[in-house]
Z-matrix of the N, CA and C atoms (Angstrom, degrees):
N
C 1 1.450
C 2 1.524 1 108.71
N 3 1.297 2 115.58 1 141.97
C 4 1.459 3 121.86 2 178.38
C 5 1.519 4 109.86 3 -97.67
N 6 1.324 5 115.40 4 160.92
C 7 1.455 6 120.43 5 178.71
C 8 1.526 7 108.78 6 -105.73
N 9 1.318 8 116.34 7 82.17
C 10 1.452 9 120.72 8 177.83
C 11 1.522 10 111.70 9 -81.20
N 12 1.308 11 116.84 10 -8.89
C 13 1.460 12 121.50 11 -175.53
C 14 1.532 13 112.55 12 -99.91
N 15 1.303 14 117.92 13 5.49
C 16 1.459 15 121.72 14 -174.42
C 17 1.521 16 114.85 15 -50.98
N 18 1.318 17 118.01 16 -44.79
C 19 1.457 18 121.39 17 -177.13
C 20 1.516 19 113.80 18 -99.16
N 21 1.303 20 117.67 19 9.11
C 22 1.456 21 121.81 20 -176.30
C 23 1.529 22 111.05 21 -74.59
N 24 1.319 23 115.86 22 147.98
C 25 1.472 24 120.13 23 179.55
C 26 1.522 25 112.77 24 -79.59
N 27 1.334 26 117.38 25 -13.93
C 28 1.463 27 121.00 26 -179.69
C 29 1.524 28 111.17 27 -85.52
N 30 1.324 29 115.17 28 152.61
C 31 1.467 30 121.61 29 176.75
C 32 1.521 31 108.28 30 -88.72
N 33 1.320 32 116.41 31 110.80
C 34 1.460 33 121.47 32 -175.63
C 35 1.527 34 111.99 33 -65.66
N 36 1.318 35 118.05 34 -22.41
C 37 1.467 36 121.34 35 -179.51
C 38 1.525 37 112.91 36 -87.25
N 39 1.330 38 117.44 37 -16.60
C 40 1.466 39 120.81 38 -179.71
C 41 1.521 40 110.22 39 -81.33
N 42 1.315 41 116.01 40 130.34
C 43 1.461 42 120.66 41 -179.16
C 44 1.523 43 111.67 42 -94.16
N 45 1.337 44 116.40 43 -29.57
C 46 1.460 45 121.87 44 178.21
C 47 1.513 46 108.55 45 -139.78
N 48 1.313 47 115.45 46 169.25
C 49 1.452 48 120.41 47 176.43
C 50 1.515 49 112.57 48 103.63
N 51 1.314 50 114.84 49 179.28
C 52 1.457 51 123.05 50 -173.72
C 53 1.527 52 114.21 51 -55.39
N 54 1.319 53 118.11 52 -48.53
C 55 1.457 54 120.72 53 -174.97
C 56 1.515 55 114.92 54 -98.12
N 57 1.322 56 117.58 55 12.64
C 58 1.472 57 120.83 56 -177.15
C 59 1.526 58 111.29 57 -67.12
N 60 1.292 59 115.13 58 143.98
C 61 1.460 60 121.80 59 178.23
C 62 1.532 61 109.67 60 -65.13
N 63 1.335 62 118.30 61 130.21
C 64 1.469 63 120.02 62 178.59
C 65 1.526 64 112.85 63 -58.78
N 66 1.314 65 118.17 64 -32.82
C 67 1.453 66 120.20 65 178.91
C 68 1.530 67 111.01 66 -65.18
N 69 1.332 68 117.48 67 -36.83
C 70 1.466 69 120.28 68 176.12
C 71 1.518 70 110.31 69 -63.60
N 72 1.329 71 116.35 70 -45.34
C 73 1.468 72 120.31 71 179.19
C 74 1.521 73 110.72 72 -58.80
N 75 1.319 74 116.20 73 -46.81
C 76 1.463 75 120.49 74 -177.97
C 77 1.524 76 111.49 75 -67.08
N 78 1.324 77 117.89 76 -39.57
C 79 1.466 78 122.14 77 179.79
C 80 1.521 79 111.44 78 -62.68
N 81 1.330 80 116.43 79 -53.52
C 82 1.465 81 120.17 80 -177.92
C 83 1.516 82 111.02 81 -68.06
N 84 1.323 83 117.14 82 -34.45
C 85 1.458 84 120.28 83 176.19
C 86 1.523 85 111.76 84 -64.44
N 87 1.332 86 116.49 85 -41.02
C 88 1.461 87 121.42 86 177.02
C 89 1.521 88 110.59 87 -60.81
N 90 1.328 89 116.56 88 -46.79
C 91 1.470 90 119.63 89 179.25
C 92 1.523 91 111.33 90 -61.53
N 93 1.322 92 117.02 91 -41.51
C 94 1.466 93 120.61 92 -179.58
C 95 1.529 94 110.84 93 -65.82
N 96 1.327 95 117.36 94 -45.39
C 97 1.470 96 120.94 95 -179.34
C 98 1.527 97 112.58 96 -64.52
N 99 1.323 98 117.08 97 -32.32
C 100 1.458 99 121.67 98 -175.44
C 101 1.529 100 112.94 99 -105.54
N 102 1.306 101 116.22 100 23.42
C 103 1.457 102 122.54 101 -176.08
C 104 1.523 103 112.46 102 -53.72
N 105 1.318 104 117.51 103 -49.23
C 106 1.474 105 120.86 104 -176.83
C 107 1.522 106 111.97 105 -63.04
N 108 1.306 107 116.08 106 -36.48
C 109 1.454 108 120.73 107 -176.16
C 110 1.536 109 112.84 108 -79.51
N 111 1.326 110 116.75 109 -35.00
C 112 1.464 111 120.27 110 -170.80
C 113 1.526 112 114.80 111 -107.37
N 114 1.307 113 118.66 112 -9.95
C 115 1.466 114 122.63 113 -172.41
C 116 1.529 115 113.44 114 -55.78
N 117 1.307 116 118.36 115 -36.10
C 118 1.462 117 121.14 116 -176.25
C 119 1.524 118 113.78 117 -87.40
N 120 1.323 119 117.49 118 1.51
C 121 1.457 120 121.10 119 177.43
C 122 1.531 121 108.76 120 -72.63
N 123 1.309 122 117.35 121 120.36
C 124 1.465 123 122.75 122 -175.50
C 125 1.529 124 111.49 123 -58.63
N 126 1.310 125 116.99 124 -36.50
C 127 1.468 126 120.43 125 -178.02
C 128 1.529 127 112.57 126 -69.91
N 129 1.312 128 117.39 127 -16.84
C 130 1.459 129 121.32 128 179.84
C 131 1.526 130 112.88 129 -105.79
N 132 1.313 131 117.06 130 10.88
C 133 1.465 132 120.40 131 -178.22
C 134 1.528 133 111.90 132 -60.41
N 135 1.315 134 118.14 133 -45.45
C 136 1.460 135 120.38 134 -177.38
C 137 1.538 136 112.04 135 -66.64
N 138 1.336 137 119.69 136 -47.43
C 139 1.469 138 117.84 137 176.76
C 140 1.527 139 112.91 138 -60.56
N 141 1.332 140 117.75 139 -36.91
C 142 1.460 141 119.16 140 178.72
C 143 1.524 142 112.23 141 -70.26
N 144 1.315 143 118.83 142 -32.29
C 145 1.476 144 120.42 143 173.93
C 146 1.525 145 109.55 144 -64.40
N 147 1.324 146 116.45 145 -41.78
C 148 1.467 147 120.89 146 177.83
C 149 1.522 148 109.91 147 -62.59
N 150 1.308 149 117.00 148 -45.47
C 151 1.465 150 121.76 149 -179.83
C 152 1.526 151 111.07 150 -60.67
N 153 1.306 152 117.35 151 -41.35
C 154 1.460 153 120.89 152 179.38
C 155 1.529 154 112.00 153 -65.22
N 156 1.322 155 117.30 154 -28.74
C 157 1.463 156 120.93 155 178.67
C 158 1.525 157 113.17 156 -76.95
N 159 1.320 158 117.62 157 -11.39
C 160 1.468 159 120.73 158 -179.89
C 161 1.521 160 112.07 159 -66.95
N 162 1.311 161 117.14 160 -30.26
C 163 1.457 162 120.29 161 -175.72
C 164 1.519 163 110.42 162 91.14
N 165 1.310 164 115.50 163 155.99
C 166 1.468 165 121.99 164 -173.26
C 167 1.531 166 112.82 165 -61.89
N 168 1.310 167 117.32 166 -46.44
C 169 1.469 168 120.18 167 -176.95
C 170 1.530 169 111.90 168 -64.92
N 171 1.308 170 116.60 169 -43.62
C 172 1.466 171 120.15 170 179.00
C 173 1.530 172 110.88 171 -65.40
N 174 1.318 173 116.82 172 -37.22
C 175 1.469 174 120.39 173 178.69
C 176 1.524 175 110.71 174 -65.95
N 177 1.318 176 117.65 175 -39.27
C 178 1.469 177 120.83 176 176.95
C 179 1.523 178 110.75 177 -65.03
N 180 1.329 179 117.16 178 -42.95
C 181 1.466 180 120.91 179 178.23
C 182 1.519 181 110.52 180 -63.27
N 183 1.306 182 116.46 181 -42.02
C 184 1.450 183 121.22 182 179.54
C 185 1.522 184 111.10 183 -62.77
N 186 1.312 185 116.98 184 -42.63
C 187 1.457 186 121.56 185 179.31
C 188 1.534 187 110.73 186 -65.02
N 189 1.324 188 117.13 187 -40.49
C 190 1.471 189 120.80 188 178.09
C 191 1.521 190 111.01 189 -64.59
N 192 1.329 191 117.43 190 -42.54
C 193 1.463 192 120.75 191 178.26
C 194 1.519 193 111.50 192 -66.25
N 195 1.320 194 116.98 193 -38.64
C 196 1.469 195 120.56 194 178.09
C 197 1.525 196 110.24 195 -63.74
N 198 1.320 197 116.79 196 -41.49
C 199 1.466 198 120.58 197 179.90
C 200 1.529 199 110.53 198 -66.98
N 201 1.321 200 117.13 199 -40.05
C 202 1.464 201 120.47 200 176.97
C 203 1.529 202 110.56 201 -62.67
N 204 1.312 203 116.81 202 -40.00
C 205 1.462 204 122.08 203 178.47
C 206 1.533 205 110.13 204 -64.83
N 207 1.325 206 116.75 205 -44.24
C 208 1.466 207 121.23 206 179.16
C 209 1.521 208 111.35 207 -59.73
N 210 1.333 209 116.73 208 -47.51
C 211 1.461 210 119.75 209 -177.89
C 212 1.523 211 111.46 210 -69.09
N 213 1.323 212 117.10 211 -33.22
C 214 1.461 213 120.75 212 176.23
C 215 1.534 214 110.64 213 -62.39
N 216 1.336 215 115.75 214 -32.20
C 217 1.463 216 121.10 215 179.86
C 218 1.531 217 111.72 216 -84.35
N 219 1.334 218 117.91 217 -2.06
C 220 1.447 219 121.21 218 175.46
C 221 1.517 220 115.42 219 103.33
N 222 1.321 221 118.29 220 5.84
C 223 1.458 222 120.72 221 179.68
C 224 1.525 223 110.12 222 -77.32
N 225 1.301 224 115.65 223 153.97
C 226 1.461 225 121.76 224 176.51
C 227 1.521 226 108.09 225 -73.66
N 228 1.340 227 118.60 226 131.42
C 229 1.479 228 120.29 227 179.98
C 230 1.519 229 112.29 228 -58.68
N 231 1.322 230 115.01 229 144.23
C 232 1.450 231 122.59 230 176.71
C 233 1.516 232 108.11 231 -98.85
N 234 1.321 233 116.40 232 132.84
C 235 1.477 234 119.69 233 -179.34
C 236 1.486 235 111.46 234 -73.72
């Protein structure tokens, strides 16, 4: 893996919050939105275990931040 984020102003380890990397927000938001469809995929077992450990409130915050990021980038809001 390469370090393309070395000089970036975002914190690559932060999943939510002010300095969180937008890619992290979008990744975790995608997994949360598509939980029913992707949960049984063996290759996604580890990320879904991590997501389940976040807790309900953190998952809701993460989903809200991901949606805000998507709309900021010009995507149509998801209901």
